[in-house]
N, C-alpha and C positions, 0 to 999 in steps of 0.2 A: 438454560436448557439447550439441548443439542438440536441442530437442524438436520433432518435426515431426508434424503431423496431416495426412493427405492423403486427401481424399475426391474421387473422380472418378465422375461419373454421366453416362451417355448416356441421356437420358430424353425422354419425350414433352413437347413444349412446353406449359407450363402458364400460363394467364392468369387463371383464375378459381378455382372451388371446388376442383377436383381436377385431376390431370394429364391424364387422359383426357378428362374432361368439358370441361376448358378447350380442348383441341384441337378437340373437336366444335363448341363454340361458335365458335371461330375459323374452322373450316371452313364453318359456316353462312354467315358473312359473305362468305367467299371465293367460295362458289358462287352467291351472290346479287348479286355486284358485277361484271358483265361489263366488260371493257376492249376494246371493239370495235376491232380492227385488221384490217379486211377489205381494202378497195380503197385505193390510194394517194391518190386524190382525197379520200376520207373522212378519211384520216389527216391530209392537208394542211390540211383545214378543221377539225380538232379534233372530228370527228364531228358538227359543227353543220350539219345539212342537213334538219332536221325540216320546215321550211316551204318549202324550195326543191326538194328531190328531184332527179330526173334522173340518179341514179347507182344502179347495181345494189346497192351496199352499204347503201342505206337500207332494204332489206328487213328488216334486223334492228332498225331504229329506228322509222321511220314508213313502212310499206309503200305508203302512198298515193303516195309520191314516185316509185314505179316507173311510174305512169301519166303522169308528166310527161316521160317519155323516149319520143320519137316513133319511134325506129328500133330494130329488133332488135339485140342486142349479145351478143358473147362476150367474157369477161374472165378473165384469169389474173393473180393478184397474188402476189408473194413478198416476204418481209421479211428483212432482216438486222438484228441487234440487238447491243447491248452493255449490260451491267449492272454498275453500280458501287455499292457500299454503304459507308456510313460509320456507325460506332456510337459512342456515348458512354455510359459506365457508371461509377458510383461518385461522382457529384457530390452525393449526398445525405448524405455523412458528413463527417468532419473534414477541414479543408483540408490537413492534412498528408498526406492520401491523395488525390492529385489524380485527376481524371477522366482516362481514357485514351481516346484517339481511335485508331481503327483504320480505315484506308482501303485497300481492295484492289480490284484488277480481278478481278471474279468470273467472268465468262463471256462468250463470244462465240457466235453461232449464226446459222443461216439456216433459214427455215421457209416453209411454204405459208400464205398469208393468205386467199386467196379464189379460188374457181373458180365461175363463174356463167354462166348463159345466160338472156337475156330475149327473149321473143317478143311482138311487138306486132301485133295484128290490128285493122285498120280495121273500123268498123261500117258496115253497108249504108247507102246514101244515104237510104233511107226513114226510118231511125232517126236523126233529127237531134239528139236530146238527148244521147245517148251517142256520143261521137266515136270512142273506141278502147277496146280491151280488151287488157290486158297480162298475160302469164303468165310466171313466172320460177321457176327452180330454182337454188339457190345452196348452196355449201359454204363456210362462213366459220369462221375461228378467232375465237371470241367471248371466250375467256378464256385467259390465259397465267399459269401458276402458277410460272414460273421466279423463284426468289428464293434468295439465299445471303448470309449475313453472319455475322460473328464479333463477340464482345464480350469485354472483360476489365476488371477493376477490383477494388476492395476495398470491403467493407461488413461491418457487424456482423450476427450471426445466421447461421443455417444452414438449408438446405432440409430437414435432418433434423427440425427443429422443425415444419415443415409436414407431413411424413409423420406425426409423432406426433400433431399436432393433428387431422389428418384421420382418424386411427385411433381417437381417443377416442370412447367410447360404443359401439364395435363389437367383437364377439368376434373373435379371430384367424381363425376360420373364415369370417367375413363381410367380411374386408378385400378391397380391390379387387385383383384378380389381377395387374394390370399395373403397380401402383405400391406401395401400402402393404403388400400381402401379400408382395411380394418383399422390401421393406425389412425387414419383420418376420422373414421366414424367414432372411434373411442376418444377422440380429441387429444391424442398423443402428439399430433402435428396439427398446425393451423394454416389455413389459407389467409395470407396477409395482403395479397394483391390479386383481386379477382379478375383484373383485366389481362395481366400477363401470367396468371396462375403461378404465383410464387408462394412457397410454403416455408414455415419456420418450425423449429423444435424448441422445447424449453431448455435444453442443454446445448453447450457449445464446445469449441476447441479447448477452452481453459478449464473445463470441468474434469477433474481427476476422479475417476470412478473405479470401484471394484467390479470386476467382470468374472462371471462364471459361465461355463457351458459344458455340454455333454453331447455325445453322438452315439446312437445305438443303431446298429444295422444287423439284419439277419436274412437268411435265405440262401439259395443255391441255384445253380444251373446244371441240370442233368442233360446229357446228350445220348441219344439213341443212334448208334452208327451201324450202317450196313456197308460192309467192306468187301472188296474183291482184289486179289493180287495174284501175280504169276511170276514164275522163275524161267528166265530165258538162258539156256545153256550154262547155268550156274555162274553167269557173268553179269547179267542185267536183271534187276528185279523192279517191277512196276506195280503200282497199286492205287486204289482210290477209295474214298469213304464218303458216302452220302450221309450227312449228319442232321438229325432233327433235335432241336434244342427246346427244353422246357424250363422257362425262367420263372422264379418266384422270389421277390425281393421286398423287404419292408424296412423303412428307416424312420427314426424319430430323433429330432435334434432339439436341444434346449439352449437358451442363452439368457443371461440375466445381468443386470447392472444395478448398482446402488451407490449413493454418495452419502457420506457423513461429515458434518462440520459442527462447529461449536455454537452456531447461531440458533435463533428461535426455530421451533419445529415447523417445518413445512413438509409435506409428504407427497411423493409421486410413487405409485405402485401400479404395475401392470402385469398380468399373467396371460401368457400366450401359449397355445399348444397346437401342434400340427403333426400329423402322421401321413406318410406317403407309402402306398402299397402298389407294387407293379407285378403284373403277371403277363407272360408273353410266350410266343411260339416262334421259333426261328429255324431256317434251313440254310445249310452251306454245303460246299463240296471241297474235298481235300484230295490233292493228287501228288504223288511222289515217285521218285525213282532212286535206285541205288546201283552203282556200277563198280565192279571189282577191277581195280587197276592192275594189281599183281597179287602175289601171295600175301602181302602184308597190308596193302593200302586199299581202302574203298573211299569213294566220294558219293555224295548224294545231294539231291535238291528236292524241295517240296514247295507247294503253293497252296494257300488256303483262300478260297473266295470269300468275299464279304458275307457275313451272316445277315440274312434278311429277316428282321423281327417284326411281328405284329403284336404290339403291346397294348395293355390297358392299365391306366393309372387311376388310383382312387385317393383323393385328398379329404382329410377332415381337419378342421381347425376351429379354435375359439379364442376369445380375448375378453378379459375383464379389466377395467381401469378405474382407479380412484386417484384423482389429481387435485392437489391444493398447493399452488405455487405461482406467484407473480400473476395473479388474475386468472390462471388456468384452473377452473373448478368443474369437475365432472365426476360422475360415478356411473359406469356402464358395464353391461355384460353383452357381448356379441358372439354369436356363433354362426359361422359361415355354413351354408348347406353342404352336405357331402357332394363332391363333384367327381364324376367319372368321365374319362375321355379316352379315345383310342387314337393311335398313331403308328407310323411305321418308322423303322430305324435300320440303318445300314452300318455295320462295322467296317473297318478298313481291310484291305488286302494284307496278307502275310506272305513274305517271301523268305525262304530259308535255304541255306547251304550247310553241308556237313562233310566231315572227313573222319576217318577212323584208321587207327593202326592196330593190327591184331597179330599175335604170335601164337600159332598152333592151337588156337581155340583155348588157350590157357590164360591169356591176358589180352585186354584191349583198352584203348583210350579213345574216346569219341568226343568230338567238338562240334557243336551246333551254333550257328549264328543266324538270327532272324532279324529282318527289318520290317517295321510297322510304321506307316505314316498316319498318325492319328488325325491329321487334318482331313482325311477322307471320310471320317465319321459324318453321318448326315441324317437329319430328321425330316420326315414328311408329315406335317400336321394337317388335320382336317380344318375346313373353314369354321370360324366361330369358336375356336379353341382359345384357352387362356394364354397360349404361347404364340409368339410371332416367329414363324418358321425361318424367315430370312435373318432376323436378328439372332436367333438361336444358333444357326449354322455359321453365321459370321463370328459369333463368340467362340465357337469351336475352332474355326480357322485361325483366329488371332491368339488363342490360348495354347494350342498344341503344335507340335512339330514331329518329325520322324524320330523314332527311338529304336534302340537295338537291344536284343536279348541274347546273351551269351550263356551257353551251357557246356559244362565240361564234366564228363563221367568216365570212370575207370572201373574195371572189374577183374578180380583175380579168381581163378578156379583152382581149388586145392582138392586133389583126389576126386573120386567119383561122386561125392555127396555135397561138397560145400562150395559156395561162391561168396566172395566178399566184395562189396562195391562202395565207391565213394563218389560224391558229386558236388558241383558248385554251380550256382546260377547268379546272374547279374542282369538287371534291366536298367538302362540309362534313363535319365530324367526326360519325360515326354513333354514337359511344359516349356514354352518359349521364354527367352530371357526377359522379354518385356512384360511378362506376367508377374508383376511385383509380388514378392513374398510367397510364391507358390512353387514348390519343388516336390519331387518324389523319386526316391531311389529304392530299388528292391534288390536284395541279395539273400542267398541262402546256402547252407552247407548240408550235405546229406551223407548217409551211410546205410548199408544194408547187408544182410546175410541170408543166404538160402541154403536149406538143407533138403536133400532128396530123401524121400521116405521110401519105404519098401515098395517094390514093384513100380507102379506108375505115378504115385503121388509125390507132392513136394509142398513145403511150407516156406514162405519168404517173409522176412521182417525188413521193414524200411523205416528210417528215421529222418525227418527233415526239420531243420531249424531255420525259420524264415525271419529275416530282419527287414522291416519296412520303415523307411525314414521319410516323413512328410513335413512340409510346411504349408500352412493354409491361412487365409485371412477370414475371420468370422464375418466381416463385412468390409466393403471398400471404405476407407477413411476419407474424411473431408480434406485432409492434407497429408503429404508424405511423412511429415514429422509424427503424425498420429496413426501411421499405418499399423494395423493390428496383425501380428504374426504369432501363430501358435506352432511350436515344434512338437512333433509327435513321433515317438519311436514305438513301434509295435513288434513284439516277438511272438511268433506263432510256431509252436512245437507240434509236429504231427508224427504219430506212431502208427504204422500201417502193418497189417498182417494179411497175407494172401495165401489162400489154400487152392491148390490146383491139382489137376489130374491129366496126365498125358495118356492118350489112347493109342495103343499099338495098332 
């Protein structure tokens, strides 16, 4: 008869020190990395409008660009999207265990991208320096948390080793309630030295196991922006946006392991489930300026303050275990009580520079470059919470570094009715080199077309193809040779349609 070990876990996504802490570090980056998909024109240009302006969507990037729009405007934008993910796992072990590729159509959907109103007020003739004053209110989708992927493959070692390692040095009463505590109470790990608090797992470095996992994330961040901008002698444009953010995010992660040999049957089976939901409210301030150097060139700069979030997280989890192996005999079902807690979070500062070359309002090319130091992300936890504030912020500082966002956009105007646009975006890897196995590169290409309708109306179509490449570790391995690395390639296709009306 065949011997089968079967371990199945539905657990919180772990990338760094512990399961829950790893998720919070990952969330910090997620909430600090907006993927602006507001108006169709902005999408068609790859969000590269920092030095050109003239679109209501720039309120989220460089609000000075609002003052470069001379007519009041109403705009409504909607987006359709398709998400496809491909993963690779298992290529770090013997070639007799090939890497497995999984490609699936993950989801389709439609959403609101932007709803905005811009009012432009001419300055009195006696005030010759300031030409116009613009006020805007906008409701933009600035972040999209939709993500879904699966992975499978083989590697040595077990996540139970990680549970045991994270438990070492801690008494059973001080283990983490949503990970190591539940593994201990279900007898998936054992205390073998009660004096020094040393724990052991039933599986080790030499156990080759099949591993499967999945990650499902949903939600969004909408931003309500109140903007003001002004035009100084058609030479200098300045503006600001006070932004109120409404965050809603939910994720569920699964992980499983099992081993098959030709020996007599022993069985280990565990089922673990956990869901995290986050709701929050945040405030930030964005300030920008644009300066006309000459007939052809403009330069611009913008700065985004940190967003101050007040968030509330909810965790639910359960575990059931049935073990018969080397004297480990147990059968349990455990359900941790639903936990809710509140905390504060600061995103990093964003600094941006832009330049644009324009020819007679028929053609332009715009280049934006932003710098974001993700080490500035910071949590403030209340006393008695499941997270250690200092350890969490230390993990952020050791995991991330400064990254750059490059955006290039160009637009051609053909006749009185049509505009064609193209764009490109690239974000460098925000993870430090000493974060083994963890990388992320984002890049995208864009295209758009606008048609002016009769009298005051227009319709604009924008298409964005986003390619996101990630590497992550499902859990920190007990040795470098057993390091678990999953390669993920996500393709996100977004089609946007904007309907607008310029008011004479």
